[in-house]
N, C-alpha and C positions, 0 to 999 in steps of 0.2 A: 239361809236361816242363820241369824245371829246366836252364838253359843256364849255362855259365861266362862266356860272351860274349854281350852284348845285341846286339852287330851281327850274330854268327852267328845268333842267334835271328831278328833282324828280317828277314835277307836269306833264311833258310830259309822263313819265313812269307811273304815276298813271292814267292819263287819257286814255292812251291805254290799261291797265291792266283793267279799268273799262269797256272799250268798248268791250274786250274780255269776261269778266264777264258776260255782257249782252248778248253777241251772244251765249254763253254757255246756259243760261237760255232760250234764244229765240229759240235755236235750239230744246230744251226739250218741249217747248210750241207748236212748229211747229209739233214734233213728236206726240204730244197728241192731236193734232187739237183744241187746247184750243180757245174756242171763246171768243172774247172781250165783256165787256159789250156795249150796245148802247151808242153812243156818236155823237155829231154834229161835233165834232173836226175830220176833215179827217185824222190827224195823228194817229187816234184810229180806222180807218176804218177797218183795218186787222193787222195781225201780221207783214206782209210785209212791211205796211204803217209805224207801228212803229219803226222797225228796220230802214228803210229808213230815218224817221225823225231823229233818233239819229245819223245815219252816216251823213246826211247832216248838222245838226247842228255841228257835230265835225269840218266838213269842213268849216262851217261858223265861228267858234271860231277861227280856224287858220287863215282863211282870215284876220279877224278882228285884230289878233294878229300881223299880217305880215303888215298891213296897220298901226297900232299903231307905229311900229317901221320903218315905210318907206321902207319896204322890199317887194319884189315881191312875192306875194302868189302863191304857187304850184297850177297847175291845176290838180284837181282831178276828174275824171269822175265817176260818180255814176248812176245805174240804174233809168230809170224815174218811174217805178212803181213795178215791181217785183224783188226782191233781190234773194230769193231762193238759189241755189247753188253757186252764186257769192258772197255771204255775206262774207266768211273768206277772199277772195282775195281782196274784196273792203276794208275791215278793215285792212288788211296788206298794202295796198297802202296808205291808211290814216295814218296808224302808221310810214311808211316811210318818209311821207311828214312832220309830226310832228317833226320827229327827224332831219331831214335836215333843216327845216325852222327855228327851234328854237335854234340849237345849239351855234349859234353866238349872242344871247342875252345875254347882259352884266348884271352883279351884280348891276350896277347902273341903267339900264333900269328896272330890276326887283323890286328894292328899290323905284323906284320914285313914289310920289305921284300925278303925273300928271293923269288926266282923260280924256276920250274920249267918246262921246256917241255911243251906238251901234245902230244897225238899228232899234230896237225896242225902241230907244230914252232914254236908261238909261245910266248914266255915269258910268264907269268902270275905274279902274285901270289896269294895265297890270297884275298883279298879283291876282286881282279878276277875271279877265276873264279866267286866267288858272284855278282857283279853280271852277267857274262855270263850265268849261268844264269838270273837274273832276266828279262834283256831278251830272249832266245831265244823262250820262248813268247809274250811279249808282241808280238814282231815278226809271229810268225805269225798271232796273233790279228787284229792289225791288218790284215795282208794279207786274211785270209779276210773280214773285215769290209767292208774295201774291195771286193772282188769281189762280196759280196751287195749292196752299195749301187752296184754299177755304176761304181765309180770306179777301179779297180785292176787289177793283173795279179799273178799269181802268180809266185815265184821269190824267190831269195835276197836 
């Protein structure tokens, strides 16, 4: 796909690569039946909840990016509770949506210092939201890997 901004292209690719990396680690954790440490956070109630959280967050970041540029956000359906065997398909639908929705973002938009608040009331510039979208699945992949290696704890 042709992009107007190489920065947008790079950040979309990195975000999708990180989601795919998380999926690989998640699948291994699932094969091992890795228990997550107790947490009051519903996003850490199970491995399914954790992966759904990451996928829903990715969809949310894309929606915010579309709203930021006054673009129509793509509709991406995700399961309500159990992700199981649907995970790879859900991720690929997200990847396609990111590619399609972000291809026409301009260099000027990416370079803009304009900020808008997120739903959690933090002001972000467009590029910072892209970067946040990259790091979020990276963080969860790291957490799961640490748990599987016996070194860490789950949690935000």
